[in-house]
C-alpha positions as CSV (number, residue, x, y, z in Angstrom):
1,C,-75.6,24.3,59.9
2,R,-76.3,22.8,63.4
3,C,-75.3,19.3,62.5
4,T,-74.6,16.8,65.2
5,P,-71.0,15.5,65.0
6,M,-70.4,11.9,64.0
7,P,-70.1,9.8,67.1
8,R,-66.5,9.1,67.7
9,K,-65.3,5.5,68.1
10,P,-65.3,4.6,71.8
11,A,-61.9,4.5,73.5
12,F,-62.7,1.2,75.1
13,R,-63.7,-2.4,74.4
14,I,-65.5,-5.1,76.4
15,G,-63.3,-8.0,77.3
16,R,-62.6,-10.8,79.8
17,S,-61.6,-9.7,83.2
18,R,-60.8,-11.5,86.5
19,T,-64.3,-10.7,87.6
20,G,-66.1,-11.7,84.4
21,L,-66.4,-9.0,81.7
22,G,-64.8,-5.6,82.0
23,L,-64.1,-2.4,80.1
24,F,-60.6,-2.0,78.7
25,A,-59.1,1.1,77.1
26,T,-58.2,0.8,73.4
27,A,-56.7,4.3,73.2
28,P,-55.1,6.7,75.7
29,I,-57.8,8.3,77.9
30,K,-56.8,11.6,79.4
31,K,-57.4,12.5,83.1
32,R,-60.9,14.1,83.5
33,A,-62.1,12.8,80.1
34,F,-65.7,11.4,80.0
35,I,-65.5,7.7,79.1
36,V,-69.1,6.3,79.0
37,E,-72.6,7.0,80.3
38,Y,-74.2,4.6,82.7
39,K,-77.5,4.2,81.0
40,G,-80.8,2.6,81.8
41,R,-84.4,3.3,82.7
42,K,-85.1,5.5,85.7
43,L,-86.8,3.8,88.6
44,T,-88.2,5.0,91.9
45,T,-86.3,3.8,95.0
46,E,-89.2,1.5,95.8
47,Q,-89.0,-0.2,92.3
48,A,-85.2,-0.5,92.6
49,E,-85.5,-2.1,96.1
50,K,-87.8,-4.8,94.6
51,L,-85.3,-5.5,91.8
52,E,-82.4,-5.6,94.2
53,A,-84.2,-8.1,96.4
54,R,-84.5,-10.3,93.3
55,G,-80.7,-10.1,92.7
56,N,-80.3,-7.2,90.3
57,R,-76.7,-5.9,90.7
58,Y,-76.8,-3.2,88.0
59,L,-78.6,-0.5,90.0
60,Y,-77.1,2.9,90.3
61,E,-78.7,5.1,93.0
62,I,-78.8,8.7,91.7
63,N,-80.3,10.2,94.9
64,S,-82.8,9.2,97.6
65,R,-85.7,9.1,95.1
66,W,-84.2,7.8,91.8
67,T,-82.1,4.9,90.7
68,I,-80.9,3.8,87.2
69,D,-81.5,0.2,86.2
70,G,-78.4,-0.5,84.1
71,T,-79.4,-4.1,83.3
72,T,-79.7,-3.5,79.5
73,R,-76.7,-4.7,77.6
74,R,-76.7,-1.4,75.7
75,N,-75.5,0.1,78.9
76,L,-71.7,-0.2,78.3
77,G,-71.0,1.5,81.7
78,R,-72.2,-1.7,83.4
79,Y,-69.1,-3.4,82.3
80,A,-66.8,-1.2,84.4
81,N,-65.7,-3.2,87.4
82,H,-65.1,-2.1,91.0
83,S,-61.6,-1.4,92.2
84,C,-60.3,-0.2,95.6
85,R,-57.7,1.8,93.6
86,P,-59.7,3.0,90.6
87,N,-58.7,4.9,87.5
88,A,-62.2,6.4,86.9
89,E,-65.1,7.8,89.0
90,S,-68.8,8.2,88.5
91,H,-69.9,11.7,87.8
92,R,-73.6,12.9,87.9
93,I,-75.0,15.6,85.8
94,G,-78.7,16.0,86.7
95,H,-80.1,12.5,86.5
96,K,-77.4,11.2,84.1
97,V,-74.3,9.3,85.3
98,F,-71.0,9.2,83.5
99,L,-67.7,7.5,84.1
100,R,-64.8,10.0,84.1
101,A,-61.1,9.3,84.2
102,I,-59.4,10.4,87.4
103,K,-55.9,9.6,86.0
104,N,-54.5,9.0,82.6
105,I,-55.5,5.5,81.4
106,N,-53.3,3.6,78.9
107,P,-54.5,1.3,76.2
108,G,-55.0,-2.2,77.6
109,D,-55.8,-1.0,81.1
110,E,-59.0,-2.1,82.7
111,I,-61.4,0.9,83.4
112,T,-62.5,0.6,87.0
113,Y,-64.3,2.8,89.6
114,S,-65.3,2.5,93.2
115,Y,-68.9,1.2,93.6
116,G,-69.2,3.0,96.9
117,R,-69.2,1.9,100.6
118,D,-72.7,0.3,100.7
119,Y,-72.1,-2.0,97.7
120,F,-68.6,-2.8,98.9
121,L,-69.8,-3.8,102.4
122,N,-72.9,-5.7,101.3
123,V,-71.9,-7.4,98.1
124,I,-68.1,-7.4,97.6
125,T,-66.8,-7.9,101.2
126,P,-68.6,-11.3,101.8
127,R,-67.1,-12.7,98.6
128,G,-63.8,-10.9,98.8
129,C,-62.7,-8.1,96.6
130,K,-61.1,-9.2,93.3
131,C,-59.4,-5.9,92.3
132,E,-55.7,-5.8,91.7
133,K,-54.9,-4.0,94.9
134,C,-56.8,-6.5,97.1
135,R,-55.5,-9.6,95.2
136,A,-51.9,-8.3,95.7
137,K,-52.5,-7.7,99.4
138,R,-53.9,-11.2,99.9
139,S,-51.1,-12.7,97.9
140,A,-48.5,-10.9,100.0
141,A,-50.2,-12.1,103.2
142,R,-50.2,-15.7,102.0
143,A,-46.5,-15.5,101.2
144,K,-45.8,-14.0,104.6
145,T,-47.7,-16.8,106.3
146,R,-45.8,-19.5,104.2
147,V,-42.5,-18.0,105.3
148,R,-43.6,-17.9,108.9
149,N,-44.8,-21.5,108.8
150,R,-41.5,-22.7,107.2
151,R,-39.5,-20.9,109.9
152,A,-41.7,-22.4,112.6
153,K,-41.3,-25.9,111.1
154,K,-37.5,-25.5,110.9
155,A,-37.4,-24.2,114.5
156,S,-39.5,-27.2,115.8
157,G,-37.3,-29.6,113.9
158,K,-34.1,-28.3,115.5
159,R,-35.5,-28.8,119.0
160,S,-36.2,-32.5,118.7
């Protein structure tokens, strides 16, 4: 019998994230395991550019000719957020795109991948990256500035 196997329960859930909604592991996900497909209708680059101009942020460029419009809510891959230190990567097989773990992911961890240089520079950078790594870096810089300001204030108080 060439029966198709029952679809297994996804190893993730959609939940609240610092950037809106995100994908979170509900079971351990092994390194190199496929997590979810980034689904949507296939558009030409010209069609995708028109949608992008109107503010669509769920476009995944497959190559110079084709782009996936991941706007549909059935596309669970759209909920994976950007991170500068991701635990997954996008992986293309033909014109299909999958998210694949690049390290072991524990239950409760948010599933993230790098959206790529263009998206990072054009969309994320002007607003500031909200991934854990960048938030920690900004927090440390603010703490360092506070310490420096306190020291300067004390030093100027002693001079008077």
